[in-house]
NUDO-721700 format. One record per residue (C-alpha): x, y, z negated; residue number from 0; residue in one letter. Coordinates in steps of 0.02 Angstrom, whole numbers, plus 50000, padded with zeros to 5 digits. Each point is the difference from the previous one (the first is absolute). Layout:
<recs>
@east->X; north->Y; up->Z; num->NUM; residuo->A;
...
</recs>
This chain:
<recs>
@east->49735; north->51137; up->49958; num->0; residuo->M;
@east->49951; north->49882; up->50140; num->1; residuo->R;
@east->50129; north->49876; up->50067; num->2; residuo->V;
@east->49991; north->49891; up->50155; num->3; residuo->L;
@east->50099; north->49838; up->49973; num->4; residuo->G;
@east->50071; north->49893; up->50141; num->5; residuo->I;
@east->50068; north->49823; up->49975; num->6; residuo->E;
@east->50090; north->49908; up->50142; num->7; residuo->T;
@east->50141; north->49906; up->49914; num->8; residuo->S;
@east->49963; north->49828; up->50071; num->9; residuo->C;
@east->49844; north->49918; up->50071; num->10; residuo->D;
@east->49859; north->50107; up->49931; num->11; residuo->E;
@east->49948; north->50172; up->50059; num->12; residuo->T;
@east->49925; north->50097; up->49855; num->13; residuo->G;
@east->49932; north->50177; up->49989; num->14; residuo->V;
@east->49921; north->50080; up->49847; num->15; residuo->A;
@east->49945; north->50168; up->49931; num->16; residuo->L;
@east->50030; north->50045; up->49818; num->17; residuo->Y;
@east->49932; north->50153; up->49910; num->18; residuo->D;
@east->50073; north->50043; up->49829; num->19; residuo->D;
@east->49829; north->50056; up->49937; num->20; residuo->D;
@east->49887; north->49869; up->50080; num->21; residuo->R;
@east->50120; north->49854; up->50010; num->22; residuo->G;
@east->50010; north->49882; up->50148; num->23; residuo->L;
@east->49881; north->50067; up->50133; num->24; residuo->L;
@east->50023; north->49853; up->50118; num->25; residuo->G;
@east->50123; north->49879; up->50076; num->26; residuo->H;
@east->50003; north->49892; up->50156; num->27; residuo->V;
@east->50112; north->49853; up->50041; num->28; residuo->L;
@east->50039; north->49896; up->50152; num->29; residuo->H;
@east->50091; north->49836; up->49974; num->30; residuo->T;
@east->50107; north->49919; up->50135; num->31; residuo->Q;
@east->49983; north->49824; up->49928; num->32; residuo->A;
@east->49914; north->49933; up->50155; num->33; residuo->Q;
@east->50130; north->50082; up->50113; num->34; residuo->L;
@east->50145; north->49911; up->49915; num->35; residuo->H;
@east->49913; north->49836; up->49959; num->36; residuo->A;
@east->50061; north->49911; up->50157; num->37; residuo->D;
@east->50180; north->50038; up->49952; num->38; residuo->Y;
@east->49987; north->49947; up->49819; num->39; residuo->G;
@east->50065; north->50168; up->49938; num->40; residuo->G;
@east->50017; north->50184; up->50041; num->41; residuo->V;
@east->50077; north->50045; up->50168; num->42; residuo->V;
@east->50073; north->50176; up->49973; num->43; residuo->P;
@east->49978; north->50063; up->50178; num->44; residuo->E;
@east->49818; north->49944; up->50008; num->45; residuo->L;
@east->49970; north->50079; up->49829; num->46; residuo->A;
@east->50069; north->50168; up->50057; num->47; residuo->S;
@east->49897; north->50003; up->50159; num->48; residuo->R;
@east->49841; north->49957; up->49907; num->49; residuo->D;
@east->50029; north->50141; up->49876; num->50; residuo->H;
@east->50013; north->50120; up->50148; num->51; residuo->I;
@east->49833; north->49939; up->50066; num->52; residuo->R;
@east->49908; north->50004; up->49834; num->53; residuo->R;
@east->50066; north->50147; up->49899; num->54; residuo->L;
@east->49918; north->50150; up->50083; num->55; residuo->L;
@east->49829; north->49918; up->50025; num->56; residuo->P;
@east->50000; north->49945; up->49818; num->57; residuo->L;
@east->50046; north->50176; up->49945; num->58; residuo->T;
@east->49862; north->50079; up->50104; num->59; residuo->R;
@east->49875; north->49874; up->49932; num->60; residuo->G;
@east->50050; north->50034; up->49821; num->61; residuo->L;
@east->49984; north->50188; up->50020; num->62; residuo->L;
@east->49827; north->49979; up->50077; num->63; residuo->E;
@east->49949; north->49878; up->49863; num->64; residuo->Q;
@east->50053; north->50118; up->49861; num->65; residuo->T;
@east->49943; north->50161; up->50085; num->66; residuo->G;
@east->50175; north->50073; up->49984; num->67; residuo->C;
@east->50079; north->50111; up->50133; num->68; residuo->R;
@east->50186; north->50001; up->50036; num->69; residuo->L;
@east->50015; north->50181; up->49944; num->70; residuo->E;
@east->49934; north->49949; up->49828; num->71; residuo->Q;
@east->50152; north->49890; up->49967; num->72; residuo->L;
@east->50127; north->50058; up->49872; num->73; residuo->T;
@east->50137; north->49875; up->50047; num->74; residuo->A;
@east->50033; north->49843; up->50101; num->75; residuo->I;
@east->50090; north->49851; up->49924; num->76; residuo->A;
@east->50077; north->49849; up->50086; num->77; residuo->Y;
@east->50099; north->49845; up->49954; num->78; residuo->T;
@east->50183; north->50046; up->50023; num->79; residuo->E;
@east->50063; north->49828; up->49950; num->80; residuo->G;
@east->50040; north->49863; up->49970; num->81; residuo->P;
@east->49926; north->49902; up->50146; num->82; residuo->G;
@east->50021; north->49963; up->50185; num->83; residuo->L;
@east->50094; north->50143; up->50084; num->84; residuo->A;
@east->49889; north->50011; up->50153; num->85; residuo->G;
@east->49839; north->49989; up->49901; num->86; residuo->A;
@east->50059; north->50133; up->49877; num->87; residuo->L;
@east->50045; north->50117; up->50144; num->88; residuo->L;
@east->49821; north->49997; up->50065; num->89; residuo->V;
@east->49930; north->50063; up->49835; num->90; residuo->G;
@east->50143; north->50123; up->49974; num->91; residuo->A;
@east->49984; north->50077; up->50173; num->92; residuo->A;
@east->49811; north->50019; up->49984; num->93; residuo->T;
@east->50011; north->50076; up->49826; num->94; residuo->A;
@east->50137; north->50124; up->50047; num->95; residuo->H;
@east->49913; north->50049; up->50162; num->96; residuo->G;
@east->49835; north->50036; up->49913; num->97; residuo->L;
@east->50083; north->50090; up->49854; num->98; residuo->A;
@east->50105; north->50108; up->50117; num->99; residuo->H;
@east->49846; north->50047; up->50102; num->100; residuo->A;
@east->49899; north->50041; up->49844; num->101; residuo->L;
@east->50142; north->50087; up->49907; num->102; residuo->G;
@east->49980; north->49894; up->49844; num->103; residuo->I;
@east->50120; north->49893; up->49896; num->104; residuo->P;
@east->50044; north->49822; up->50052; num->105; residuo->V;
@east->50051; north->49875; up->49865; num->106; residuo->I;
@east->50098; north->49842; up->50027; num->107; residuo->G;
@east->49945; north->49867; up->49876; num->108; residuo->V;
@east->50093; north->49847; up->49938; num->109; residuo->H;
@east->49893; north->49848; up->50040; num->110; residuo->H;
@east->50037; north->49911; up->49836; num->111; residuo->L;
@east->49969; north->50157; up->49897; num->112; residuo->E;
@east->49829; north->50012; up->50081; num->113; residuo->A;
@east->49962; north->49819; up->49952; num->114; residuo->H;
@east->50064; north->50031; up->49825; num->115; residuo->L;
@east->49887; north->50151; up->49974; num->116; residuo->L;
@east->49846; north->49928; up->50086; num->117; residuo->S;
@east->49920; north->49931; up->49839; num->118; residuo->P;
@east->49984; north->50181; up->49942; num->119; residuo->L;
@east->49862; north->50015; up->50130; num->120; residuo->L;
@east->49895; north->49872; up->49905; num->121; residuo->S;
@east->49902; north->50021; up->49840; num->122; residuo->R;
@east->50058; north->49974; up->49868; num->123; residuo->P;
@east->50171; north->50062; up->50054; num->124; residuo->A;
@east->50159; north->49962; up->49903; num->125; residuo->P;
@east->50090; north->50135; up->49904; num->126; residuo->D;
@east->50187; north->50024; up->50014; num->127; residuo->F;
@east->50114; north->49916; up->49954; num->128; residuo->P;
@east->49967; north->49824; up->50064; num->129; residuo->F;
@east->50088; north->49851; up->50079; num->130; residuo->V;
@east->49958; north->49971; up->50183; num->131; residuo->A;
@east->50014; north->49835; up->50093; num->132; residuo->L;
@east->50013; north->50037; up->50187; num->133; residuo->L;
@east->49957; north->49843; up->50099; num->134; residuo->V;
@east->49981; north->50028; up->50186; num->135; residuo->S;
@east->50052; north->49902; up->50155; num->136; residuo->G;
@east->50183; north->50047; up->49989; num->137; residuo->G;
@east->50023; north->50064; up->49823; num->138; residuo->H;
@east->49991; north->49931; up->49824; num->139; residuo->T;
@east->50058; north->50126; up->49870; num->140; residuo->Q;
@east->49970; north->50046; up->49819; num->141; residuo->L;
@east->50010; north->50186; up->49961; num->142; residuo->M;
@east->49984; north->50105; up->49843; num->143; residuo->R;
@east->49895; north->50150; up->50049; num->144; residuo->V;
@east->50013; north->50153; up->49887; num->145; residuo->A;
@east->49910; north->50118; up->50119; num->146; residuo->G;
@east->49989; north->50052; up->50182; num->147; residuo->V;
@east->50175; north->49982; up->50073; num->148; residuo->G;
@east->50068; north->49923; up->49838; num->149; residuo->Q;
@east->50036; north->49818; up->50040; num->150; residuo->Y;
@east->50125; north->49880; up->49924; num->151; residuo->E;
@east->50033; north->49834; up->50085; num->152; residuo->L;
@east->49989; north->49858; up->49873; num->153; residuo->L;
@east->50016; north->49851; up->50116; num->154; residuo->G;
@east->49970; north->49942; up->50178; num->155; residuo->E;
@east->50010; north->49848; up->50112; num->156; residuo->T;
@east->50171; north->49934; up->50048; num->157; residuo->L;
@east->49936; north->49923; up->50162; num->158; residuo->D;
@east->49821; north->49970; up->50062; num->159; residuo->D;
@east->49862; north->50110; up->49930; num->160; residuo->A;
@east->49841; north->49921; up->49931; num->161; residuo->A;
@east->49904; north->50050; up->50155; num->162; residuo->G;
@east->50131; north->49919; up->50111; num->163; residuo->E;
@east->49989; north->49841; up->49896; num->164; residuo->A;
@east->49812; north->49995; up->50029; num->165; residuo->F;
@east->50018; north->50031; up->50187; num->166; residuo->D;
@east->50143; north->49877; up->50027; num->167; residuo->K;
@east->49922; north->49857; up->49902; num->168; residuo->T;
@east->49834; north->50033; up->50087; num->169; residuo->A;
@east->50089; north->49980; up->50166; num->170; residuo->K;
@east->50075; north->49835; up->49942; num->171; residuo->L;
@east->49823; north->49942; up->49963; num->172; residuo->L;
@east->49945; north->50048; up->50176; num->173; residuo->G;
@east->49890; north->50143; up->49942; num->174; residuo->L;
@east->49964; north->50154; up->50104; num->175; residuo->G;
@east->50064; north->50178; up->49984; num->176; residuo->Y;
@east->49995; north->50091; up->49882; num->177; residuo->P;
@east->50057; north->49855; up->49894; num->178; residuo->G;
@east->49967; north->50065; up->49825; num->179; residuo->G;
@east->49811; north->50015; up->50011; num->180; residuo->P;
@east->49990; north->49837; up->50100; num->181; residuo->A;
@east->50097; north->49906; up->49865; num->182; residuo->L;
@east->49890; north->50075; up->49863; num->183; residuo->A;
@east->49844; north->49939; up->50090; num->184; residuo->R;
@east->50071; north->49825; up->50015; num->185; residuo->L;
@east->50058; north->50001; up->49819; num->186; residuo->A;
@east->49823; north->50037; up->49942; num->187; residuo->A;
@east->49950; north->49823; up->50047; num->188; residuo->S;
@east->50153; north->49918; up->49922; num->189; residuo->G;
@east->50069; north->49964; up->49827; num->190; residuo->T;
@east->50173; north->50050; up->49940; num->191; residuo->A;
@east->50106; north->49869; up->49912; num->192; residuo->G;
@east->49993; north->49856; up->50124; num->193; residuo->R;
@east->50164; north->50061; up->50073; num->194; residuo->F;
@east->50142; north->50068; up->49894; num->195; residuo->K;
@east->50078; north->50158; up->50067; num->196; residuo->L;
@east->50137; north->50103; up->49914; num->197; residuo->P;
@east->49965; north->50164; up->49912; num->198; residuo->R;
@east->50159; north->50089; up->50059; num->199; residuo->P;
@east->50094; north->50104; up->49869; num->200; residuo->M;
@east->49857; north->49986; up->49876; num->201; residuo->M;
@east->50124; north->49974; up->49857; num->202; residuo->A;
@east->50142; north->50106; up->50070; num->203; residuo->S;
@east->49989; north->50125; up->49857; num->204; residuo->G;
@east->49994; north->50148; up->50118; num->205; residuo->D;
@east->49868; north->50084; up->50108; num->206; residuo->L;
@east->50064; north->49941; up->50169; num->207; residuo->E;
@east->49901; north->49890; up->50120; num->208; residuo->F;
@east->50043; north->49867; up->50130; num->209; residuo->S;
@east->49877; north->49910; up->50112; num->210; residuo->F;
@east->50106; north->49922; up->50137; num->211; residuo->S;
@east->50021; north->49838; up->49901; num->212; residuo->G;
@east->49812; north->49982; up->49988; num->213; residuo->L;
@east->49986; north->50003; up->50189; num->214; residuo->K;
@east->50136; north->49865; up->50012; num->215; residuo->T;
@east->49909; north->49890; up->49874; num->216; residuo->A;
@east->49839; north->50012; up->50101; num->217; residuo->V;
@east->50095; north->49956; up->50160; num->218; residuo->L;
@east->50073; north->49846; up->49915; num->219; residuo->T;
@east->49827; north->49938; up->49948; num->220; residuo->I;
@east->49928; north->50025; up->50173; num->221; residuo->I;
@east->50145; north->49910; up->50085; num->222; residuo->R;
@east->49991; north->49847; up->49889; num->223; residuo->H;
@east->49815; north->49961; up->49998; num->224; residuo->R;
@east->49844; north->50013; up->50106; num->225; residuo->V;
@east->49874; north->50118; up->49921; num->226; residuo->L;
@east->49814; north->49976; up->50023; num->227; residuo->D;
@east->49878; north->50145; up->49979; num->228; residuo->A;
@east->49984; north->49977; up->49811; num->229; residuo->A;
@east->50189; north->49991; up->49976; num->230; residuo->A;
@east->50027; north->50158; up->50103; num->231; residuo->R;
@east->49874; north->50092; up->49891; num->232; residuo->A;
@east->50084; north->49936; up->49841; num->233; residuo->D;
@east->50171; north->50053; up->50064; num->234; residuo->L;
@east->49932; north->50173; up->50043; num->235; residuo->A;
@east->49928; north->50014; up->49824; num->236; residuo->A;
@east->50169; north->49952; up->49926; num->237; residuo->E;
@east->50090; north->50129; up->50107; num->238; residuo->I;
@east->49879; north->50135; up->49943; num->239; residuo->E;
@east->50018; north->49947; up->49819; num->240; residuo->A;
@east->50191; north->49998; up->50008; num->241; residuo->A;
@east->50011; north->50175; up->50073; num->242; residuo->I;
@east->49869; north->50069; up->49880; num->243; residuo->A;
@east->50083; north->49924; up->49846; num->244; residuo->E;
@east->50168; north->50078; up->50042; num->245; residuo->V;
@east->49925; north->50172; up->50036; num->246; residuo->L;
@east->49896; north->49999; up->49841; num->247; residuo->V;
@east->50143; north->49940; up->49889; num->248; residuo->A;
@east->50123; north->50129; up->50066; num->249; residuo->K;
@east->49874; north->50143; up->49993; num->250; residuo->A;
@east->49955; north->49969; up->49819; num->251; residuo->F;
@east->50184; north->49978; up->49958; num->252; residuo->A;
@east->50025; north->50175; up->50073; num->253; residuo->A;
@east->49863; north->50068; up->49887; num->254; residuo->L;
@east->50082; north->49921; up->49848; num->255; residuo->Q;
@east->50172; north->50065; up->50049; num->256; residuo->R;
@east->49940; north->50178; up->50027; num->257; residuo->T;
@east->49881; north->50001; up->49851; num->258; residuo->G;
@east->49857; north->50058; up->50112; num->259; residuo->L;
@east->49822; north->49936; up->49998; num->260; residuo->G;
@east->49939; north->50048; up->50174; num->261; residuo->R;
@east->50034; north->49900; up->50159; num->262; residuo->L;
@east->49958; north->50049; up->50179; num->263; residuo->V;
@east->49993; north->49866; up->50136; num->264; residuo->V;
@east->50004; north->50073; up->50175; num->265; residuo->A;
@east->50032; north->49945; up->50179; num->266; residuo->G;
@east->49918; north->49875; up->50116; num->267; residuo->G;
@east->50037; north->49847; up->49892; num->268; residuo->V;
@east->49912; north->50089; up->49857; num->269; residuo->G;
@east->49836; north->49962; up->50089; num->270; residuo->A;
@east->50022; north->49814; up->49963; num->271; residuo->N;
@east->49858; north->49954; up->49883; num->272; residuo->L;
@east->50093; north->49857; up->49915; num->273; residuo->T;
@east->50142; north->50119; up->49959; num->274; residuo->L;
@east->49879; north->50129; up->49931; num->275; residuo->R;
@east->49913; north->49869; up->49892; num->276; residuo->A;
@east->50167; north->49946; up->49925; num->277; residuo->R;
@east->50048; north->50179; up->49964; num->278; residuo->F;
@east->49833; north->50035; up->49918; num->279; residuo->N;
@east->50017; north->49848; up->49886; num->280; residuo->V;
@east->50179; north->50046; up->49955; num->281; residuo->G;
@east->49953; north->50181; up->49963; num->282; residuo->A;
@east->49860; north->49949; up->49883; num->283; residuo->R;
@east->50116; north->49880; up->49908; num->284; residuo->A;
@east->50131; north->50136; up->49976; num->285; residuo->R;
@east->49886; north->50147; up->49967; num->286; residuo->G;
@east->50065; north->50086; up->50158; num->287; residuo->A;
@east->49909; north->50090; up->50140; num->288; residuo->Q;
@east->50017; north->49956; up->50183; num->289; residuo->V;
@east->49945; north->50111; up->50144; num->290; residuo->F;
@east->49976; north->49965; up->50186; num->291; residuo->Y;
@east->49952; north->50101; up->50153; num->292; residuo->P;
@east->49830; north->49965; up->50076; num->293; residuo->E;
@east->50010; north->49845; up->50111; num->294; residuo->L;
@east->49985; north->50103; up->50160; num->295; residuo->D;
@east->50146; north->50108; up->49943; num->296; residuo->L;
@east->50121; north->49856; up->49964; num->297; residuo->C;
@east->50058; north->49981; up->50179; num->298; residuo->T;
@east->50085; north->50143; up->50094; num->299; residuo->D;
@east->49881; north->50147; up->50017; num->300; residuo->N;
@east->49994; north->50187; up->50028; num->301; residuo->G;
@east->49912; north->50035; up->49834; num->302; residuo->A;
@east->50154; north->49960; up->49897; num->303; residuo->M;
@east->50107; north->50109; up->50114; num->304; residuo->I;
@east->49884; north->50150; up->49986; num->305; residuo->A;
@east->49985; north->49978; up->49812; num->306; residuo->F;
@east->50187; north->49983; up->49971; num->307; residuo->A;
@east->50030; north->50156; up->50103; num->308; residuo->A;
@east->49871; north->50097; up->49900; num->309; residuo->A;
@east->50087; north->49951; up->49839; num->310; residuo->L;
@east->50166; north->50051; up->50077; num->311; residuo->R;
@east->49930; north->50169; up->50048; num->312; residuo->M;
@east->49938; north->50026; up->49823; num->313; residuo->Q;
@east->50178; north->49965; up->49942; num->314; residuo->H;
@east->50075; north->50114; up->50135; num->315; residuo->K;
@east->50116; north->49869; up->50073; num->316; residuo->S;
@east->50046; north->49928; up->50170; num->317; residuo->R;
@east->49902; north->50125; up->50105; num->318; residuo->I;
@east->50055; north->50066; up->50168; num->319; residuo->T;
@east->49900; north->50155; up->50051; num->320; residuo->N;
@east->49987; north->50028; up->50187; num->321; residuo->H;
@east->49934; north->50175; up->49980; num->322; residuo->E;
@east->50169; north->50074; up->49953; num->323; residuo->S;
@east->50112; north->49968; up->50085; num->324; residuo->P;
@east->49936; north->49895; up->50144; num->325; residuo->R;
@east->50179; north->49960; up->50050; num->326; residuo->G;
@east->50031; north->49855; up->50119; num->327; residuo->S;
@east->49852; north->49899; up->49939; num->328; residuo->G;
@east->50115; north->49850; up->49975; num->329; residuo->G;
@east->49957; north->49856; up->49884; num->330; residuo->F;
@east->50063; north->49829; up->49950; num->331; residuo->T;
@east->49936; north->49834; up->49935; num->332; residuo->V;
@east->50081; north->49881; up->49877; num->333; residuo->R;
@east->49975; north->49816; up->50045; num->334; residuo->P;
@east->50107; north->49955; up->49848; num->335; residuo->R;
@east->49970; north->50112; up->49850; num->336; residuo->W;
@east->50032; north->49955; up->49819; num->337; residuo->D;
@east->49865; north->50064; up->49882; num->338; residuo->L;
@east->50122; north->50031; up->49857; num->339; residuo->A;
@east->50107; north->50109; up->50116; num->340; residuo->T;
@east->49847; north->50098; up->50055; num->341; residuo->Q;
@east->49950; north->50028; up->49819; num->342; residuo->A;
@east->50173; north->50064; up->49956; num->343; residuo->A;
@east->49994; north->50123; up->50146; num->344; residuo->A;
@east->49836; north->50070; up->49935; num->345; residuo->S;
</recs>
């Protein structure tokens, strides 16, 4: 089984080829960070147009790089949602067009499910069941994962996601886009503790998150004092520490509540090295195991889409076969799509 995966949910164009015998054969990625930098955030129309420009050349390059021909594909997968509607449509239209022409199945993949399963591409890979912390730009969720398509929501953010908190506080500090990595770089030269920021909902007794108050606290500090270079670095370090402490505390609370000993941390924020270090220390102290995707697979990418689709095919779910019948060739995307709802439908 050989699956071509296409990811176009936001500001990264990703294409990958996954073989169920040989593993990941290759993946290529184009980031639009420079394109959106002048605007301080993603401009949906520009994102969609750039996906149109990049997707087919990236696909051709990947096929040449891996020595694979189109007729050797078993299926084509794409991100069906959630994400930006226009960006999703680019990937969906390309995937359906290719699949229809080749007479092979096309699989719509849930973006968060792909993130959640991406650590299974690494070695060692976690066994089911496990608790997953999904921390991407717009999502912060804790899930109990019993198997492919078997997801139970344990808790999620009530307002800003962790990634949004990084980006918004980075913007308050005058850092460039994307804000999360820029803030992490600045924090590396600072020391947490000089400023006192809240750890929202740390002692709430549940598994919910809230990060909007953290942003407000940072804004208050910036408005009431002039920050020199050292102070800005210390404030960045405190922001990073506050977010990491909340994520770590809630994730290990989820392990305790479920009685599980394996934790998966996935999504773009999962690439933060300070966060990983705190998770590693906490896991050792508790006798737990923590798993991450490879660093280059933390951000949005086609590899996780191809892999998730391959697992779905093995479980015979969510496949539309364009060989019979071909029908109207219609398709849809889901800019808003709850993972728990998708799991129930499976």
